[in-house]
C-alpha positions as CSV (number, residue, x, y, z in Angstrom):
1,M,0.0,-0.3,0.0
2,R,2.9,2.5,1.3
3,N,4.6,1.4,-2.0
4,I,1.2,2.4,-4.5
5,T,0.6,6.3,-2.4
6,L,4.3,7.0,-3.0
7,A,4.2,5.5,-6.8
8,A,0.8,7.9,-6.5
9,L,2.9,10.7,-5.7
10,A,5.5,10.5,-7.4
11,I,3.2,10.5,-10.6
12,L,1.0,12.9,-9.7
13,A,4.3,15.3,-8.6
14,V,5.2,15.2,-13.0
15,V,2.2,15.7,-13.4
16,M,1.5,19.3,-11.4
17,A,4.9,20.3,-12.5
18,P,5.5,23.7,-14.2
19,A,7.3,22.5,-16.4
20,A,8.8,19.0,-17.5
21,V,12.4,18.3,-18.0
22,F,11.7,15.1,-20.4
23,A,14.9,13.9,-23.0
24,G,15.1,17.5,-23.9
25,K,12.3,18.4,-23.7
26,V,11.1,21.3,-21.5
27,A,7.2,22.6,-21.4
28,V,7.2,26.5,-20.9
29,P,3.6,26.8,-19.1
30,E,1.5,30.3,-20.0
31,G,1.6,32.6,-17.8
32,T,5.2,32.5,-16.9
33,Q,6.4,36.0,-16.1
34,L,8.9,37.9,-18.8
35,K,11.0,40.8,-19.0
36,V,10.6,42.7,-22.3
37,K,12.3,46.1,-23.8
38,F,11.5,48.0,-26.9
39,D,14.4,48.3,-29.1
40,S,15.9,51.3,-28.3
41,T,16.5,52.8,-31.4
42,K,13.0,53.4,-32.5
43,K,11.0,56.3,-31.2
44,V,7.6,54.6,-29.5
45,D,4.8,57.0,-29.6
46,S,1.2,58.1,-30.8
47,G,2.4,60.6,-33.6
48,R,4.6,58.3,-35.6
49,L,2.6,54.8,-34.8
50,H,-0.7,53.5,-36.2
51,E,-2.9,51.6,-35.1
52,G,-1.6,47.5,-36.4
53,D,2.1,49.0,-36.6
54,T,5.1,46.7,-35.0
55,V,7.7,47.0,-33.1
56,S,10.6,44.9,-32.0
57,I,10.7,44.1,-28.7
58,S,14.1,41.2,-27.1
59,L,13.5,40.2,-23.7
60,V,15.7,41.4,-20.3
61,E,17.0,37.8,-18.7
62,G,16.7,34.4,-19.9
63,V,14.0,31.8,-18.7
64,T,15.4,29.5,-16.5
65,I,13.0,26.2,-15.7
66,G,14.8,23.0,-13.7
67,G,18.0,25.2,-13.1
68,K,18.2,25.5,-17.8
69,T,18.4,28.6,-19.0
70,I,15.8,27.6,-21.9
71,V,15.9,31.3,-23.8
72,E,18.8,32.6,-23.5
73,A,18.3,37.0,-22.7
74,G,18.7,39.0,-26.4
75,A,15.9,36.9,-27.3
76,T,14.3,38.7,-29.9
77,G,10.1,39.6,-31.1
78,I,7.4,41.7,-31.6
79,A,4.7,44.1,-30.4
80,T,2.4,45.6,-31.7
81,V,-0.2,48.9,-32.0
82,K,-3.3,48.0,-30.5
83,E,-4.8,51.5,-29.8
84,A,-2.7,54.8,-31.3
85,I,-4.4,57.9,-30.5
86,R,-2.4,61.4,-31.8
87,A,-2.8,64.3,-29.2
88,S,-4.6,67.5,-30.8
89,R,-6.0,70.7,-30.4
90,P,-6.9,72.0,-27.6
91,G,-4.4,70.3,-25.6
92,K,-6.2,67.3,-26.9
93,P,-3.7,64.0,-24.8
94,G,-2.2,61.6,-27.3
95,K,-2.0,57.5,-25.8
96,I,-0.1,54.6,-26.9
97,V,-1.0,51.0,-26.1
98,M,1.3,48.2,-27.6
99,S,0.2,44.8,-27.2
100,F,3.3,41.5,-26.6
101,V,3.0,39.5,-29.8
102,E,5.5,36.8,-29.3
103,L,9.3,36.0,-29.4
104,S,11.2,33.6,-30.9
105,P,13.5,31.1,-28.9
106,K,17.0,31.6,-28.8
107,G,19.7,29.7,-27.6
108,S,19.8,26.4,-27.8
109,Y,16.1,25.1,-27.2
110,R,13.5,25.2,-29.6
111,S,9.6,23.8,-31.0
112,K,9.5,21.4,-33.0
113,D,7.7,22.7,-35.8
114,G,9.5,26.2,-35.4
115,S,6.3,28.1,-33.8
116,M,7.4,31.4,-32.1
117,I,6.4,32.1,-28.1
118,K,3.3,33.5,-27.7
119,L,3.0,36.6,-25.5
120,A,0.0,38.2,-23.2
121,G,0.3,41.8,-21.7
122,V,0.2,45.3,-22.9
123,A,2.5,48.3,-22.2
124,E,0.5,52.0,-22.1
125,D,1.3,55.2,-21.9
126,K,-1.4,58.3,-21.9
127,G,0.4,62.0,-22.5
128,G,0.3,64.7,-20.7
129,G,-3.2,67.2,-21.0
130,R,-3.5,70.6,-21.4
131,K,-6.8,71.4,-21.8
132,I,-7.2,74.1,-18.9
133,I,-4.4,76.3,-20.7
134,S,-5.9,76.0,-23.8
135,W,-9.1,77.8,-22.5
136,L,-7.0,80.0,-20.0
137,F,-5.7,81.6,-23.3
138,I,-7.2,82.1,-27.0
139,L,-3.7,81.4,-27.9
140,G,-4.1,77.8,-26.2
141,L,-6.3,76.8,-29.0
142,F,-3.4,76.2,-30.3
143,I,-2.1,74.3,-28.5
144,K,-1.4,70.4,-28.4
145,G,-1.5,67.9,-26.1
146,G,1.3,65.3,-25.3
147,Q,1.7,62.4,-27.2
148,G,1.8,59.1,-25.5
149,D,5.2,57.8,-25.5
150,I,6.0,54.1,-24.3
151,D,10.3,54.3,-22.5
152,T,12.2,52.9,-24.5
153,A,15.4,52.7,-21.9
154,L,12.6,51.2,-19.3
155,E,11.5,47.0,-18.9
156,Y,8.5,46.0,-19.1
157,P,6.1,42.9,-18.4
158,A,5.0,40.2,-20.0
159,T,3.6,36.9,-20.1
160,V,3.4,33.7,-22.0
161,G,0.2,33.3,-23.4
162,E,0.0,30.0,-24.6
163,T,2.4,26.4,-23.2
164,I,4.3,25.9,-25.3
165,I,6.9,22.6,-25.8
166,L,10.9,23.1,-26.5
167,E,13.1,20.9,-27.4
168,S,17.0,21.1,-27.0
169,K,19.1,21.3,-30.5
């Protein structure tokens, strides 16, 4: 009876593990926390980008599972503009919402069919409004609000949007 209980607990531990490593295969589970950065050579703001535009992102810290780095830092991917509202007169602020889409595995692990790691999460910014100034002074009617601007020097949280199995090369 004790052997059956221990065997059942061992099977349960394997099934319940957040990532299983079997013969070079690793499951990167949905919800795994990541940190990404936007391409610092591009300006990510509501005055330049339009809904549907894409911007490059990169992984800040590698994804480690079971003591092994499964996806190395520097892996690249894309984010898409989900919403872009340009700043306008009189003093109306702009807004930008970027949605994280996917990441290409980097390192010694790849998906069998070459698929990307699906991501979830957003980065957004609303520009500063200048509506009060625009109404106080007649010339203020010509003052635009600030653009929504994503700071490319900062790290943003993202998560794995769908469990993926990666295999060692």
